[in-house]
C-alpha positions in Angstrom: -0.2 0.1 0.1 1.0 3.6 -0.5 2.8 5.9 2.1 3.3 9.1 2.6 6.8 8.5 4.0 8.6 7.9 1.0 6.7 10.6 -1.2 8.4 13.0 -2.8 6.0 15.2 -4.1 2.5 15.7 -2.3 -0.5 17.2 -3.5 -3.3 17.2 -0.9 -6.8 19.0 -1.2 -8.2 20.3 1.1 -12.9 20.6 1.2 -14.5 24.1 2.5 -16.0 21.7 5.0 -12.9 21.2 6.6 -11.5 24.8 6.6 -14.6 26.8 7.1 -16.8 26.4 10.3 -20.8 25.9 8.7 -22.1 27.5 11.6 -20.4 30.3 12.2 -18.6 31.1 8.6 -15.2 31.2 10.3 -11.6 29.7 9.9 -11.4 26.9 11.8 -7.8 27.9 12.7 -6.7 25.5 15.1 -7.2 22.9 12.2 -5.2 24.6 9.5 -2.6 25.2 12.5 -2.3 21.6 12.9 -2.3 21.0 9.1 0.7 23.6 8.5 2.3 21.5 11.8 1.8 18.4 8.7 3.0 20.5 6.4 6.4 21.3 7.8 6.4 17.6 9.0 6.9 16.9 4.7 9.0 19.3 4.0 11.7 18.4 7.1 11.3 14.3 5.6 11.7 16.1 2.4 8.5 16.2 0.6 7.1 18.9 -1.8 3.8 19.9 -0.7 1.4 21.3 -2.9 -2.2 22.3 -1.2 -5.6 22.4 -3.3 -7.5 24.6 -0.4 -11.6 25.5 -1.2 -12.8 28.2 0.9 -12.8 31.5 -0.8 -16.6 31.3 -1.3 -17.4 30.8 2.0 -15.6 32.4 3.7 -16.2 35.5 1.3 -20.2 35.0 1.9 -20.1 35.3 5.8 -18.6 38.5 5.0 -21.0 39.6 2.5 -24.0 38.9 4.8 -25.0 36.5 1.6 -26.7 34.3 4.2 -27.1 30.0 3.7 -28.9 30.3 0.5 -28.1 29.3 -3.2 -25.6 32.3 -4.8 -26.4 33.6 -8.4 -22.7 33.0 -10.2 -21.9 37.0 -9.6 -23.0 36.5 -5.8 -20.9 33.6 -5.7 -17.8 35.6 -7.7 -17.6 38.4 -5.4 -17.7 36.1 -2.1 -14.8 34.5 -3.8 -13.0 37.8 -4.7 -13.8 38.6 -0.8 -12.5 35.5 0.9 -9.7 34.5 -1.2 -7.9 37.7 0.2 -8.5 35.6 3.6 -7.7 32.4 2.8 -4.5 33.2 1.7 -4.0 35.4 4.3 -4.5 32.6 6.3 -1.9 29.8 5.1 0.4 33.0 5.2 -0.2 33.1 9.1 0.1 29.9 9.8 3.1 28.3 7.7 5.5 31.2 8.3 6.3 30.2 11.8 8.1 26.9 10.4 9.4 29.1 8.5 7.1 28.5 5.1 6.6 31.1 2.7 2.9 30.4 0.7 2.1 30.7 -2.4 -1.3 32.0 -4.0 -2.2 30.1 -7.7 -5.4 31.1 -8.8 -6.2 28.8 -12.0 -9.3 27.7 -14.2 -10.1 24.6 -16.2 -8.7 26.9 -19.5 -5.1 26.7 -17.8 -5.0 23.0 -18.1 -7.2 22.7 -21.6 -4.8 25.3 -22.9 -1.4 23.1 -23.6 0.6 26.6 -23.3 -1.4 27.7 -20.4 -0.9 24.2 -18.8 3.4 24.5 -19.4 3.3 28.1 -18.2 1.5 27.1 -14.9 3.4 23.7 -14.5 6.9 26.5 -15.0 5.8 28.6 -12.4 4.5 25.5 -9.5 8.2 24.3 -10.5 9.9 27.0 -10.0 7.8 27.9 -6.5 9.0 24.4 -4.9 12.6 24.5 -6.7 12.5 27.5 -4.3 11.6 26.4 -1.8 7.7 27.7 -1.3 4.1 26.2 -0.7 1.3 27.6 -3.5 -1.8 27.2 -2.3 -3.5 26.6 -5.6 -7.6 27.1 -6.0 -9.9 27.6 -8.7 -10.4 31.7 -9.9 -14.1 32.2 -9.3 -13.9 36.1 -9.4 -13.5 35.0 -13.5 -14.6 31.2 -14.1 -18.0 31.3 -15.7 -19.5 27.4 -16.0 -17.8 27.2 -19.3 -14.1 27.4 -18.0 -14.1 25.5 -14.2 -13.5 22.4 -13.1 -16.2 22.7 -10.3 -15.0 20.8 -7.8 -12.1 20.9 -6.0 -11.1 16.9 -6.3 -10.5 16.6 -10.2 -8.6 20.7 -9.7 -6.9 18.0 -7.7 -5.9 15.8 -9.7 -5.0 17.7 -12.2 -2.8 20.2 -10.6 -1.1 16.4 -9.0 -0.5 16.0 -13.3 1.1 19.1 -13.4 3.3 19.4 -11.0 4.6 15.7 -11.0 3.4 14.2 -7.9 4.2 10.7 -6.4 1.0 11.2 -4.0 -2.4 12.9 -4.0 -4.5 12.9 -0.8 -8.0 14.4 -0.8 -8.9 15.1 3.0 -12.6 14.3 3.2 -15.5 14.0 5.6 -15.3 10.5 5.8 -12.7 7.6 5.5 -12.1 6.5 2.5 -14.3 4.9 -0.2 -17.4 2.5 1.0 -19.2 -0.4 -0.5 -22.4 2.0 0.2 -23.5 5.1 2.0 -22.7 4.4 5.2 -25.3 6.5 7.1 -28.0 4.7 5.8 -26.5 1.4 4.5 -25.0 -0.2 8.2 -23.6 -3.6 6.2 -21.8 -0.8 3.8 -17.5 -1.4 4.3 -14.5 0.1 3.4 -12.6 -0.6 0.7 -8.3 -0.3 2.1 -6.8 -0.7 -1.8 -9.1 -0.2 -5.0 -6.6 -1.3 -7.9 -8.6 0.6 -10.9 -12.1 2.3 -10.8 -14.3 -0.3 -12.7 -18.1 0.0 -13.4 -18.7 -2.3 -9.9 -16.3 0.3 -8.4 -18.5 3.1 -10.4 -22.1 2.0 -8.9 -21.2 2.2 -5.2 -20.5 5.9 -5.9 -23.1 8.5 -4.5 -23.6 11.7 -6.3 -24.6 14.2 -3.0 -21.9 16.3 -1.5 -21.7 17.1 1.9 -21.7 20.4 4.0 -20.1 23.5 2.0 -18.2 21.0 0.0 -19.9 20.3 -4.0 -17.8 16.6 -4.4 -18.8 13.8 -3.8 -17.7 10.4 -4.2 -18.1 10.5 -7.8 -15.6 13.3 -8.5 -13.5 11.2 -6.6 -13.0 8.4 -8.5 -12.6 10.7 -11.9 -9.8 12.1 -9.7 -8.2 8.7 -9.1 -8.6 7.8 -12.6 -6.6 10.6 -14.0 -3.7 11.4 -11.1 -3.2 7.4 -10.8 -2.7 7.2 -14.8 -0.3 9.9 -14.4 1.9 7.8 -12.2 0.5 9.4 -9.1 -0.9 7.2 -6.5 -4.3 9.0 -4.3 -5.9 8.1 -1.0 -9.6 9.3 0.3 -8.6 10.0 3.9 -11.2 12.1 7.1 -9.8 14.9 6.9 -11.4 16.5 10.3 -9.0 15.4 13.3 -6.0 17.2 13.4 -2.9 16.8 12.1 -4.8 14.6 9.5 -1.8 13.4 7.5 0.2 12.5 10.4 -2.4 10.8 11.3 -2.7 8.9 7.6 0.7 7.6 7.7 0.5 6.4 11.3 -2.5 4.0 9.8 -5.8 6.0 10.1 -7.9 4.6 7.7 -8.6 5.2 4.1 -8.3 4.0 0.3 -5.7 4.0 -1.6 -5.4 4.3 -5.5 -2.1 2.7 -6.2 -0.6 4.2 -9.3 0.5 2.3 -12.2 3.4 4.0 -13.5 6.0 6.6 -11.7 5.3 10.3 -12.5 7.6 10.4 -14.9 7.5 7.9 -17.3 3.3 8.5 -17.1 4.2 11.6 -18.4 6.8 10.0 -21.7 4.2 7.9 -22.6 1.9 11.1 -23.0 4.3 13.3 -24.6 5.3 10.6 -27.0 1.7 10.0 -28.4 0.9 13.2 -29.5 1.0 14.1 -33.3 4.1 16.8 -33.5 3.5 19.5 -35.7 6.7 20.2 -36.9 10.8 18.9 -36.3 13.7 20.4 -35.4 16.8 19.5 -36.3 20.0 19.5 -33.8 23.7 19.0 -34.0 26.0 16.4 -32.8 26.9 18.3 -29.6 22.7 19.1 -29.3 22.2 14.9 -29.8 25.1 14.4 -27.1 23.6 16.8 -24.5 20.0 15.2 -24.6 21.1 11.5 -24.4 22.7 12.4 -21.1 19.6 13.5 -20.0 20.2 17.7 -20.7 17.1 19.8 -22.1 17.6 21.3 -25.7 18.5 24.9 -25.7 18.6 26.8 -29.0 22.5 26.7 -29.5 21.7 23.3 -30.7 19.2 23.6 -33.1 20.5 23.5 -36.8 17.3 24.4 -38.6 13.5 24.7 -37.5 10.4 22.7 -40.2 6.7 23.0 -39.8 4.5 25.5 -38.0 4.1 25.0 -34.2 3.0 27.2 -31.9 4.1 27.4 -27.4 2.9 23.9 -26.1 2.8 22.2 -29.3 5.1 18.9 -29.8 7.4 18.9 -32.1 9.7 15.9 -33.5 13.2 16.0 -32.5 15.5 15.2 -35.2 19.1 13.8 -35.1 22.4 15.3 -36.8 22.1 12.4 -39.5 18.3 12.2 -39.9 17.2 10.0 -37.1 14.6 10.7 -35.3 15.3 11.1 -31.1 12.0 11.3 -30.3 9.8 14.5 -30.0 9.0 17.2 -26.8 6.7 20.2 -25.8 8.6 23.1 -27.5 8.4 26.6 -25.2 8.5 28.5 -28.6 6.3 28.6 -32.1 7.6 28.1 -35.2 8.8 31.5 -36.1 10.7 31.8 -33.2 12.4 29.0 -32.8 14.0 29.1 -36.3 15.3 33.5 -34.9 17.2 32.2 -32.0 17.9 28.6 -33.5 22.0 28.2 -33.0 22.3 31.3 -31.0 23.3 31.4 -27.2 20.1 31.5 -24.8 21.6 34.9 -23.2 20.8 36.1 -26.6 17.3 35.7 -26.9 16.1 38.7 -25.6 17.9 40.9 -28.4 16.6 38.6 -31.1 13.2 38.5 -30.0 13.0 42.2 -28.2 11.4 39.9 -25.0 13.0 38.1 -22.5 12.3 33.8 -22.8 12.8 31.1 -21.7 16.3 29.7 -21.6 15.9 26.4 -23.3 13.7 25.1 -26.5 12.0 21.8 -25.0 13.2 20.8 -21.2 14.2 18.0 -20.8 10.8 17.3 -18.7 8.6 17.8 -21.5 10.7 15.8 -23.3 10.6 12.1 -24.7 13.5 10.5 -26.4 
């Protein structure tokens, strides 16, 4: 069974019902402080941590006096605008005593559907983690409409896990795992400790309704499991309302685990390799040797550019003898790549008129 002890990168999804007291509309400060202790504990063991946190609308609606009634889109967006400030401040205040910098990252479904935005999000999150910060990710409810919404943070959590190459996704919930039926209605329901695959039989066991302030039910968690495990990330559904929920999970608290099928790097390489290339770049012998040793592709190693492609598109990488070496996701358009081919990364700004990425294709976005 998967565990947190050997996790390299952990994404934790936190629902509104865990963060915000439903009766008062206020933050559960003591619980959040205990979660901060868990984050510091994980980081002390060498794990990167990303938090996918709900709560902005739940916090903002109380401040604006919107009550418990169903909110219109405009009201929800207004509540999110007020609540996001409080949510970010709360995380900043509980993480700072541990010497941890909090960073707010707001996304919409478009940011993962559009390959260029996806790569930009991936680069930003990777840089934040590299600098030792803990990103706090939430759906950008102030601008998101139904057409560009994830709609629940279970699937957002899975998408973030895929984006950052996490090997563990923890969905903190108000139940301690996935049950064969609703345990509140069926006393014979039993928790499944491990689910190897999301089969039609497993889907039939899932209900629809979320609870309290949350929007997700077990069906959304199964959707998240499919996405995460196919990308090499093991996922757990665990009871989150207790203090120090992550440490409790590591110490054997009840949960349901969905094992990963591959490791994150291998899953990502397979995804990239399956894409249809939009063009190609030919590299010189020096670049070919660098790529073979695991390096990124720099503009200096490009000999020629063929085809028309945009940022984030897959392009084939052709070796000096005409052999196909693999392909990757480019960080420049075909016109930009042609303009900077054979040039040093330090010259990019003077050639294009604006600063760009140092590499044309990063090694993490490449399948050879």
